[in-house]
N, C-alpha and C positions, 0 to 999 in steps of 0.2 A: 810257403808261397808268398811272393811279394805282391801286394795289391797294386802298387804303382812304382814306376821308375821315375816319373816326373809329376809335377803338379800341373793343374790346368792353366796356370798362368805363366809358365816359363819357356815353352817351346817357341822358337823363332826360326828364321831362315837358316840359322847355323845348324839346326837339327835335321834339315832335309835329308832324307834317305835313311834315317835311323828308325829302328823298330822299337816302339815304346809301349808301355802299359800305363793307362790312366784310370783313375777311379774318381767318381764324384756324383753329383746330383744332376738329373736330367732337367735342363732348363727349358728346352723347346725342341719339338720334333717337327720337321718340315718334309712333306712328301711332294717332290717336284717331278713326279713321273718316272724318269729314268734313274733318278738318284733320291736317296733319303738322307737328310741331314739331321744331326743331333748336336745341340749345344750342350756340352758337358761343363759343369761348374763346380768349383770348390772355393775356398776363401782366398785363393791366390789369383783367381781369374777364370777365364772361360776359353775353351778350345772347341773348334768346330770339327765334328766327326762326320765322315761321309761313307756311304755304302752303295754299291750298285744295286739297282732294284732286283737284279737276277740272283743276288747272293742271299743265303739264309740269314745273314746278319741284318739285311734290310727288313725282312719280315719281323725279326725281333725288335728292331727299332720302332716299327709302326705300332707295336703292342705296348710301348712304354707310355707312362703317364707322367705328368709334371711332378718333379721331386722324387721319382724313383731313383734308387741308388744303383749304379751299375759300374762294371769294369769293362774296359775295351782294350784290345791289343791290335796294333796296326802300325803303319809306316807313315812317317811325316813326309808330306809333299807340299809343293807350292800351290797356292790357290790359282785357278785359271786367270789368264790375263783379264784385267778389268774387274775382277771380283775381290781384290784385296780390300781389307778394312783397316786403314792405317790409324784409326781412332783406338784400336785395340792392340795391346802388346803382342798378341798372338794372331793378329788379323791378316798376316801375309801367308799363313800356313794352314793346313788342315791335316787330319789324320785319316788315312784310308783304312777302314776297319777290316780286320781279318777275322776276328772273333769277338764276342761280347757275352757278358753274363750279368744276370740280375742279382744284385747283392741284397736288396731290400726294397719292398714295394711300399709306396706311399698311399695312405688313405686320402680321400678328397680333402683339400686344404680349407681351413676356416678363414684364411687370409691369403692374398696374393703375395708371392715371394719374388718371382722373376720381374714383374712389371712394377713392383712396389706400389701397387694401387692404394688409394686411401683406405685406411682402416681406423676404427675408433681406438683410442688409447686403451680402453678396457680390453678389447680383443687382442691388441698387441701385447699387453702385459699378461693376459691369460695364456697366450701361446708364445711366450718369450723366446723359446728355442726356435720357433719358425721366424720370428721377427729378426733374430740374429742373422739369418741367411740373407736378409735384405742388405743392400750396400750401405745404407745410412748407418744403421746400428753397428754393423761389422766394422766399418771404417772408423767409427768412434771408439770401439773397443781396441782396435789396433793403434789408434792415436794414444789412447790411455796407456797401453803397454809401453809404447815408445817413450812417453813422458815419465813413466815409472823408472825405466832403465836409465834415462838421462839424469834424473835426480839421484839415483843410487850411485851411478858412476862418478858424478860430480863430487859427492860427499866423500866417497872413498878416496878420490884423488886429493881432497883437501884434508885428509887425516881424521875424518869423523868416524866414530865407532857406532855401529847400529846395534842398539840394545832393545830387546823386547820387554816391555813393562807389563804388569799383570792386567788381566781382564776382570778378575774377581777381586774387588778392592773394598775398602771401607767407604761407606757413604759419606761424602762431604759435598753436599749440594753447592753448585756454582752458578745458580741462576735458573737453569732449567731443572725439571724433575729427573731424578735418577731412575734408571731401570733397576729394579730390586730382584735379587736372586736368593730365595730362602735356602738355608743350609740344612741338609739332612742329618749330617753328623753332629751338628751343634744346634739342636732344636731351639727355636725362638730367636735365632740370630740370622742375619741376612748379609749377603754381599751386595755390592752395587756394581753395575757395569760402568766403566770410566767415561765421564764426559770429556776428559782429556787426561794425559799422563802428568799433569802439572807438578804434583808433589813428588812424584818419582823422579822426574828429570832434574828437579832441584836437588834431590838426594844424591843423584848421580854426580852432580857437580861437587857436592861435599865429599863424595867418595873419590874424587880425583879423575873421573873419566874425561873431564876437560872439554871434549867436543863430542856431543851426542847427537845422533839423528835417528829418526824412526819414521817409517811410513806406516801409520797405525790406524786401527779402527777405533772409533769413538761412538758413544751412544748418548742420545738425549731424548727424553720423553717429553716432547714439546709439539705444539701445533706446527703443521708442515706447510710449506709453500714451494714455489718452483725451484728455489735454490737451497732447500733443506730436506733432509731425510732423517729418520730416526737413528739409522746407523750410517756413518759416513767415514771417509778416509781423510786424514790430514798428514801433511809433512811437518813433523815435530822436530824442532831444533833447540838446542841449548848449548851455551858456550861459557866457559869460565874466563875470568880476567878480561872482560870486554866492557865497552860502553856502547851507547846507541850507534855511534859511527861504525863500529866493527860489525854490528848486526846488520845495519843498512848495507854496508859494502858486500858482505857475504851473500845476503839475500838477493841483492841486485845481480850479482854475478851468476847466481843459481838460476834466476829467472831469465837472464840473458841467454844462458846456455840452453835452458829448457825450450824457449821459443825458437832458437836457432836449430836445435835438434829435431823439433817436431814440425815446424812450419818453414824452416829455412829463411827466417826473417831476422834482421839485425835490430836490436834494441839499444838505443843510445843511453849511455850512463854518464854521470849519475842521474837517477830519476828525480823529478821535481818533488819538492817538499812543501806542504801547506800546514800552517798552524791549524789546529782543530777549529778554533773559533773563526779563523779566516775562511776555512772551507765551508762552514755553515753560512757565513755571511755572504759569500760570493756564489755558492752553488746550492745552498739549502740542503746539504747532505754531508755526512762525515765520510762518505765514499763517493766523491764527485766524479762525474763523467766529463772528461776534458776534451772529448772529440768534437765539441761544437761550442758556440758562444752562449748567448742567452744568459749572461751572468746577471746576478742580482745586485742592485744598488740600494743602499740605505738613503732615504730621502727626507728624513725628519726636518733638516734645516731648510730644504727647498719648499716644503709645504707649510711650515710653521707660519701662521699669520696670513695665509693666502686667502682665507675665507671659504675654503671648500669644506662644507659643514661636516660631512662624515669623517674626513681625516682630521679636522680640528678637534672633534670629540675624541678620537683615538689618541691624539697627541696629548690632550688634556688629561687622559687617564693613564699617562705614562706608557702608552703603547707606541708602536712605530709604524712608519710608512716605508714600503719597499717597492721597487719597480724593476721591470725587465724591458730591455729594448729588443723587440722583435724586428730586426733589421730587414727592410725591404718588404714588410707585410702591411704597409699603410693602405694598400689598395683592396684589402679584404672588404667584402660587402657587409652591410649592416647585419644581414642574416648570419654570415660567417662569424662576425664579432659576437653576436648573441650566443651562438653555439660555443664559442670560445669561453664566454663568461659562464655558461652552464658546465663546461668541462672543468673550469676552475673550482666550482662548487663540489664537483664529484671528487676532486683531489684534496678536499678538506679546507678550502678557503671560504671565508664568509661571503666574499664577493670579489669582483674584478672590474676595475675601471679600464676601458680600452680607449686610447686617445691617438688618432692618426696625426702624423707630422707632415705638413706641407710647406711649400716655399713661403706661405703667409704666416706660418707658426703652428701653434697647437690647435687642434680641432675640438669640438664639443664644448662642455662647460669650462674646462680649464683655459681654453683660448680666450674666454671672456674674463676670467678671474686673474690670470697671470699677466702682469705688465711685461714690457720688453726685457727689462733687466732680469726678472725672475725666470722668464722663459729661456733666456740665453744661458742662465746658470743651470737650469734643469737639463737643457740639451747638452751642455758641456759635460755635466756629471754622468749622464747616460750615454755619452758619445753617440748622439743621435743626429740624423740629417733628414731632409725631406724624403718622403717615401717610406719612412719607418712607422712602426706601430708601437706605442708605449703601453705597457701593462702595469697597473698599480693595484696594490692591496695593502690594507692596514689592519693592525690588530696586535695581539700578544706575539712578541718577537719570535719565539721558537716555533709556535704554531704556524705563523705566516711564512717563515723561512722554509719549514718542512713542506708546506703546501706548494709554495713556489718551486721548490726543488723537484717535487713530483711533476708539477705542471711543465717545467722546462724540458724534462725528459720526454713527456708525452708529445709535446710540440715538436721536439727534434725528430721523433719518430714519424709523426704525422707529416711534417714538412720535408722529410728526407734530408736532414742535415747531417746524418751520420754516414760516413764512408765505410763501406763493407771492407773487412779485413784490416781495419785500423786498430792499433792497440796502444792505449794511452795509460801508462802506469803513473801513480804518484803515491807518496807517503803522506799520511795525515798524522801529525805529531802533537804531543803534549796535551792530551785531553784532560778533563777534570779527573782527579783521583776518586772523588765520591760523587754520588747522585742521590736524590731523594726518591725512595720507593713509593709505590702506590698508596701504602699505608702511612706515609709521612716519615718513615725511618731513614736515617743516613745509611747508605749501603755502598760497597765498592762498585765503581763504574766498570772496572775490569775484573780483577780478583784481588783478594786482600794481601797478596804477596808482592804487589806492584809498588815500586819505590816512588816516592814523591820526588819532584825536582828539588835540588839542594836549596834553592832560593825560597821555597815555600814550606820547608819543614817546620819553621817556627809558627806557622798558621794552623798546624794540626789541631791544636786545642782551642784556638780562638776563632778562626775563620775557615773551617774545614772545606766548605764549598768553594773556596777560592784557591785551594791547593791543586796544582796541576801535576800530572803524572809523567814519569819517564816511560811513557807508553807510546805505541805507534801502530798504525794500521797500514797495510799495503792495499791499495785500491786499483782496480782495472776496469775501465769502461763503465763506471757506475756501480760496480760490485766490490764489496770488501772481500779480498782474497785471504787475508789473515791478520791476526793481531799478535802483538808481543809487547814485552816490556823488559826493562832492567829490574831485577828482583831485589827485594830487601834481603840483605845478608847479615844485618845486625839484629840480634835478638832484642835489643833495647828499642830500636826503631820499629820493629815488628810489633812489640807490645803497645807502643804509642798508636799505631794504626788500628790495632784491634780495639783499643780503648775508645778511639774516635767513633767507631761504628757500634759501640755498645757491647763488645765482647770482652768479658773479663778474662784474666789469665787462666782461671780454672776451666772456663768453657773453651778457651782456645786450646788448652792442653788436651781436653776431651776430644775436640774435633780434629786438631792438626798436630797431636802430640809428637809423633815421630819426626815430623819435619822441624818443629821448634827445638826438639832435643838435638837434632842433627846440626842445626844452625849454631848451637852452643859449642860445637867441637871444632870450630875453625872453618867457617864457610868462606870460600873465595867470592869476590864480586862476580856476579853472573847475570846472564840475560838470554833471551831467546825469542822465538816466534813460532806460531803454529799457523800453517797455511792450509786452506781448504782445497784438497787435491781435486775433489769432484768438481768444484766450482771452477778451478783453473782449467781443467780439461773441457768443461762445458763452453767456456769462452774461447778457447783455442779451436774448438770444433765448430764454432759459430752457432751453437744451440742456445736456447733460452730456458731450458729446463734440465736440471741435473739428471733426471730420470733417463735422458737420452744418452748418457755416457756411463751408466751403471748397468751391469749385466742383468741383475735381478733386483730392481728397485721396489719400493713400497708405494702404495697409493697415498692420496692426501689424508686418508684415515688409517695409515700405517698398516695396510693389509697387503699381503702378497697374493695376487690373484692366481699365480701359476700353481703354487703348492697349498694355498688355502690358509696360510698362517695369518693371524694366530688362531688356534683351535682350542676347544675345551680340553681340560686334562681330567682323566678319570679319578674317581674318588680315592682309589688305592694310592695313586701317586701323590695326591694331595695329603693324604693321611701320613704317608712316609715323611713328608716335609713338615708335618704338624701345622698345616694351613687349612683353613676352612673358608669357603666363599660366603660372603654375605651380600645381600642386595643393597646398593646405595642409590638412593634417588638423586637425580641431578638437581632437584629442587631444594634439597636439604643443605 
């Protein structure tokens, strides 16, 4: 028996007169006296079914409940004059029912499906299979599928080879904690779930695969937020005999194709590029949002010697002064400016000075301290005019820039400066190769296989914090989509980088032995990038949380509310693994 000849979204006036069989979920039942209507729904759409009140089918329809699953056989007919709904693909037709059958009965629902009424995220995650029937999540999953197919088709056309790398690997921590998997057949030993396929894709380059791609699952045991999950999907790419320009060009074409295939939008190429330090200085972020202004200006020279005490003290302590021109906001009330100053503190700034600009010059204390020449220079640097509001903060450079970066994003949202459906990509290039960890140790800013730029190699031993990397991030609308780099293919240079971060050759061989060995057998110059697929789909879908584009996501505490994971494991299973639980106090 065939349950359906058509889906609930494909019948049109071209099918009038045809006898069809449909199956789906009961979305709504309407008893209008002489007629009974049922809206039948599946993931493809909705079709109106009609039965005369005198028919047995009408009595069956009246017994249905929301989300009952049924099958109906009938004839496609045009809706009566004036009753067409041209907002629906099937809105000009209906199916006159001849017979119908109940396939599955639905219990009372814990959340609305048809009207997509408000429901808590906890309820939506607990009953995820019901949440999927709602248009928002279903449309996001269909968009995700379309994006997956676009990426795969593009790389196949470009001669890339999709290779599956292992999920059970050696633990080589890359910043976040690994998920550890005890081995039953080798007691006392553990696998790790990969944070990325980094070592394996480099080995593929040594092996001559040349152009590798993979849409792969990765795992990180880290604190979660709206754009992070413990298990996530990334577009992983690696290419041999390339430099940064090759990686940029390929990735840009892929993203252009992806946006075109999913949203029918055109992205102009090449994408803009920002030096890492310039991005921080102008936008307070290494993943800048370019959809609005509110750029940051350094104002040390303009404030030095001006007599503004708080900023004089900051400059005397080798701190800096920065400002933002909130164009057109000079008419904010004093109360609104106080609220703005409080918002700045919540974003990590020690304080915020707000100064309106009028035709007479600067308002407040600065208007009394700044002479005409200093005022003119300040307004020139900040590109300000009467009616603007100037925002100033002073302190340690990175801290102030980061706080202003968060503030400019909040203000853009509050003041509705962001156009819906706008997509602004950019590259952020040449970040530092190293950074200082919380315990004061030198550590890789990206990963230890990232190549330094040629001009900085001689600084590895003498000024490592001044070494910049052949690395790059792709950002979109204030989110980092992915990171990549040109890799080190010289064993000698790799040893120097390890030595700079305090890893001797013995430890390096213990942790990364197979890759170091592979590099010694003739490794081609190579590089690549890994892009967060969930994050890409989130932005394309216009969502602000990646849980909205993942079928079965985890909560902020890495729990799956639908199936109850994680759960305790019985003692016998643990004993087979040679593992025993111990209580660890969070205070120890």
